[in-house]
N, C-alpha and C positions, 0 to 999 in steps of 0.2 A: 361736282361730278355725281351723276346718279348711280345708284346701285345696280346690280345685275337683276334682270327680270326673273320672275318666279320659275319659269321653265328651266333656265340655266342654273339657278340655285338648286333645283331638284337634281339636275345632272351632277352637280358638284357633290350633293349629298350622297348620291349613289356611288360615285367614285371613292369618296372618303370612307364610306361604310365598308367597301371591299379592300381597302388598303391595309397593309401590315401595320402593327402598332408603331414601329420605328418611323415609318413614313408619316403617320398621322402626328406623332410627337414632333418630328422635324418640321412639318407644315405649321403646326401650332406655334413653334418658336419663331419661324420666319414671319408669321402674320402679326407677331407682337409689335414688330417695327412698323406695321401698316396701320397703327392706331390713328383714327381720325380720317382715314381714307374711305370715303363713302362707297366707292366702287367695290372695295374688298370687305366692307362691314358685314355683308350677308355671308360671305365665304367664311369669315372669322367666326361668326356665330355658329355656323354649321360645324366647323372644326372643333370649337369649344364644347359644343353639345356632344359630339362624338367622343371626345377625350373623356368627358365626365361619365358618359355611359359605359365606356370601356373600363374606367377605373372602378365603377360600381360592379360591373361584371366580374372583374378580376378579384374583387374583394369577396363577393358572394361565392364564387366558384374557386376561391383561393386554394383549397386543398388539391384540386384536380387541374386547374388552369395550366400549370407548368408542364403537364404531361402532353399537351397538345402542341406538337412541334413537327415541322416537316410534313412528309406524306404519311407518317404513322406506321411505316413498314419496317422500322428498325427492330430486328428480332433480338438484339442484344440487350435491350432495355424496354421498360414499360412506356409506351407512348401511343398517342392517337393522332389522326390527321389534324393539322392546325385549322383547316377550313371548317371543321365540324364545330369548333367552339362557338363562333358567332351565331351559327345556326341554332345550337342548343339554347343560347341566351335569348335569341329572338323568339324562339318557341316558348321559353319560360315567361317572357314579358307578355305574350299573348294569353298564356294560361293563367297567370296570376298577376295581373296588372296592379292590383291594390297592394299585394305583398311586396312587389318590386318597388312601388312608390314609398311604402313604409321603410323598406331597407335603405332607400336613398336618403330618407330623413335621418335614419340612425347613423348612416355612414358619414353624413356631414359633420357630426360631432363625435365620431367614434374615437375611443382611446383604447389601444390594445391592453388587455389585462384588466381593464376597468369596465368598459362598456360590455353589454351583453351581446353575444354573437347569435342569439336565438333566432332573430329574423333572417339571418343568412342561412343558418342550418335548416330552417323551415323551408326555404326556397330550394335548397339542395334536395331535401326529401321530396318536395313536390316534383322536381325534375326526375328523380328516381322512379317515382310512381308512374309518371308519364311514359318513361322509357319501358317500364315493365308491362303496362296494360293499356297505354293510350295510343292515339293515332294522330297527334298534332302534326301538321304538315312539315314544319321546319325541323322538329325533333326527329321525325322519320327520315328526312333528308340527311340529317347529321348521322343517324344510325347507318344509313346506306353507305356513307363515306367510311365510317368506322369499320363496318363489317367487310367492306371491300379491301381494307388494309389488313385486317386480321379477322378470320372467321369467328373467333370467340369474342369479338370486340364488345358486343352487348353485355355479356356476362361479366367480362372484366371491368367494364365501366361501372356496372351496377355494384360490383364488389368495392370499387374505389369510392363510389358515392356513399355506400353504406358505412364506411369508416371515416367519412369526411369530417364529422364533428370531432372525432378523436384526433385526427391529424391537425385540425385547426387549433385545438388546445395545445397539442405538442409543439406546433410551430412557434407559439409564444415562448416556449422554453428552449428553443434551439440555440439561441446565443449563449445561454448558460451551459447547456450540455456540450457544446462545441468548445467553449473557452477553457473549461477545466472540469474534469470529471471527479466528483466527490461521491461518497457512498450515498448521500441523500439524493443527488441528481441521478445517479445510476438507478436507484430504486424507483424514482419517478419515471424514468425512461422504461423500466421493466413493466410498470403498471400500464403505461400507455400502450406498450407492445402487446400485453396480455389483453387489453380491451379491444385492440384492433383485431387480434386473432379470432375474436368471436364472430367476425364477419364471414368465416368459413375457410375452406381449403385455399392455400396459397395467399391468405391474407397477410401473413407475416412478412414475406418478401415485398409484397405490394405496399405495405405500410412504410417500409424503409425507402422504397422507390419514390413514394409520394413525398416523404420528408426530404429526400435528396434534391427534389425539384425546388425546394425552398432555400437551398444553400447556394452561396456564390460559387463555391467549388464543390461540385456534386460528390466527388470522391471522398470528401471529409465525412460522409455518412458512415464510413467504416469505423470512425471513432465512437459513434453511438451504438453500432452493432457490437463493438467490443465491450462497451459498458453494459449492454443488455445481457451479453453472454459471459460477463465477468472475466474479461481478458482471456479469451479461449486459447487453448493450445492449437497448433496447426492441424494436428490429427483430428481434433474435434470439429473445428470450423470447416475444414475441407470436406467433411462428410455430411454437413448440414445443408439445409435449403438456402442458407445465407452465404454460402461459399462464393457465389457469383460476385458479391461486392468486393471481395479480395482479388479474385481472378481478373475482374474487370479493371481494377486499379493496376495490377501487374501488366495487363495488356496495354493500358494507357502509358505506362512507363516505357514500354518497348517502342510505342509510336513516337513519343517525345525524344527518345534517344536517337531514332532515325532522323528526326527533324533537326536536331543539333548537328549530327554528323554530316548532313547534306545541305545546311543552310547556305544560300548563295551570297557570296561576298559582293557580287555585283548589285545587290539590293541596297547598298549604301548603309549609312548609320542606322536606319530603322531596322534593317535586317539583322544587324549586329545586336541591337538592343532587344529585339524580339527573341533572338536565339538565347541571349543571356537570361531573359525572363523565363524561357522554357527550362533552362538549367536550374534556375531557382525553384521552379515548380517541381522539377524532378527531385531535387533534394527534399522538398516537403513531402512528395508522394512516397519516396522510399522511407523517409522517417516515419510517415504515417503507418506504413506496413509494419515496420519494425516495432513501433510503439503499440500497435493495436493487437498484435498476434504474438503468442509465445511460439517462436519459430524453431524448427528443428535445426541443428547445426549443419547437417549435411543432407543433401537430396531434397526432394519435394519443394515446397514453397521457399523454405529457408535457403536452399541452394540456388534457386532461381533468383531470389532477391539479392543474394550476395554477388551473383554474376552480373546482375543489373547495376549494382553499385560500382563494381569494378569497371564495367563497360562505360559508365558515366565518366569516371576518371580518365579512362583511356581516350574516349571521344573528345573530351574537353582538352586534354593535353595535346592531342593530335592537332586540334585547331590552333592552340596556342603556339605550337612549333612552326606554324606557317608564317608567323608574324615577321621574322627576320627577313625572309625572302621578299615578302610583299612590301615591307618598309623600304628595302633597298630599291625596289622597282618604282616606288612612289617618289623617293628622294635619291635619284641615281648618281653614282660616282663613276669615274673612269681613271685609268692610269695615265700619268703624264711623266715626261722625263724632266728631272731637275738635276742639272750638272750631269753626273754619270749614274744617277740613281732613278728608279721608277717609283713614284709616289702616287697615292690615291687622293683625289680631290673631287669636290662636287662637279657634276657635269652641268654647266649653265649655258649651254649652246642651243638647247632645244626647249620648247615649251613643255611644261609639266603634262604628263599623260593623265588626263582627267579620269580615265577608267581605273588606272592603278591607284590614284589618290583616293577614289571612292572605295575601292576594295580595302585599302589600308584603314580608312576611317571606319569602315564596317567592322573590321577585326579589332581595332582599338576600342570601339564602343562595346564590343563583345567582352574584351578583356577587362574593361572597367566594370561592366555590368555584372560580372560573376564574382566580384570582390567579396560580397557578403556570403556567398554560398561556397566559397573555395575551401574553407576548413572542413565543413561537413562532407563535401564532395570528394575530398581526398586529393585535390590538385592545387592546394595552396602553395606548396613548395615550387612546383613547376611554374605557376603563375608568377610568383615573386622573381624567379630567375629570368624568365622571359621578359618581364617588364623592366627589370634592372638592365638587361642587355639592350633592350630597345631604348631606354633612357640614355645609356652611354653612347650608343650609336647616334642618336638624335643630337645630343650635346656636342659631339665632335663635328657633326655635319654643320650645325649652326655656327660653331666657332670658325670652321674653315670658310664658310660663305662670308661671314662678317669680315674675316681677315682679307679675303679677296676684294670685297667692296671697299674697305678702308685703303687698301693698297692700289685701288683703281685698276685691278687686273681682271675684272669680270667682262666677258665679251658683250653681254647685253644686260644692262642694269635693271630693266623691267622684268626680264626673266628671273634674275636673281631675287628681285623683290617678291615675285610670285612664289618662288620656292620658299622664301622665308615666311611668307604668309602661311603656307602649308605646314611648315615646320612648327610655327606657333600654334596652329590648331592641334597638331599631334602632341605638342608639349602639354597642352591642357588636358588631354586624355591620358597621357602617360603619368603625369604628375598630379596636377590640380589646376583648376581654371586660371589661377593667378599666374601660372607659369607661361601661359599664352601671352599675357600682357608684358611680362618681362622680356620675352623674345621680341615682341613688337617694339618696345621702347628701345631696346638695343639696336634693332634694325633702323629705327628712326634716327638714332644718333649717328650710326655709321653712314647712312645715306645723306643725312643733313649736313655732314661735314663737306660734302661735295655739291650741296644745293641741288639735290635730285628733285625731279618733278614729283607730283602726287603719285604715289605708287600703291601697288596692290596691298602691301602690308598695312597701309593706313586705313583700309576699308575691308575688314574681315568678310563682309558679305559679298564682296565683288566676286563674280563667277570666274572660273578659270577659262 
């Protein structure tokens, strides 16, 4: 099979060059499986070259690259239009091809903290010079996008580029500064901050904005702000130019609280796990605020954070208390007359309601997912009581269904088997994964006594 003609390869190159990083990375992974396919060999080479070029770009422009996101119009944080970054890099390759080639050679064997970053810093300075006094076409096009997003974009970008070398060195220390703050590390952070502030007005906040872009959780930058300011009192930090890092985190807590309060149970297990992950993030965020700032006991930030912590407990407990009703809807029972008394037993005359089952799975995944954060969040006691009650209800339900199966009193054996499959899944979430297998083995024994056909409980993956 012959490869693609040159004109089509050029079309592919143009499309790949304009694609987002995630798309290019995904395409590269997909083409790995096409090794040996002559028709795709040219496409693979184009994609590999693009990935290599972007990796070099992101290394050279590492201090500022994370700031290029979206349309660059977010007024709450420092950012530039994402479309401007490839234009700046293209212009830099035209302006300094030899320096770019040298940087590529250095990057091939680069070791953080060992290799010199001077070739990268020299290219950043070359870009800054061009932005200030040059007229290279691609760079000018990038500046047009940047200034359309924010009128002061050129000056802000120049300020960021002027402290790029300081940020690059500080980035190497971030894992240490974030993991545990010591006097030595705090002193190093202060030195970096002081060096960055030489870039001019507003350089201090921009330094922390640039560092936060290097972090997996951008809000953890508050830990470094606290170290630089020597664990500031609320009254001091709130009046400083760095107050926005604390207020931004408090605003993020409010957003996450709303997400947990309104997460849709119809989203299934993933929705429950995502909401539980948000709860865990909330506990970390509130802990970060409490640990980084000497908060006032009442009013101000201290009062707001205390209310947020109480809201977290209230929101989670509210979702937990929904479990009993939703579990009963997924595993329904009804009243039947036995002799002269009315008793409750599983309703096995109708197929399981798939929607209610998914809602219960979602909430049970949420309940399991918040286990680690329950103590700090203040809802451990409520969670324990809710899960205990859910376990007792489930155990009784399983015993009743198994009893009806053994006695041959179920109206539809397949329906009973499907409800037992659901109960087994729930048991694994309420107790532990092994509990699911126990229920399935007991169900197999009960049905096996009557030589039942292959049933749903024998295949946990079988859809309802």
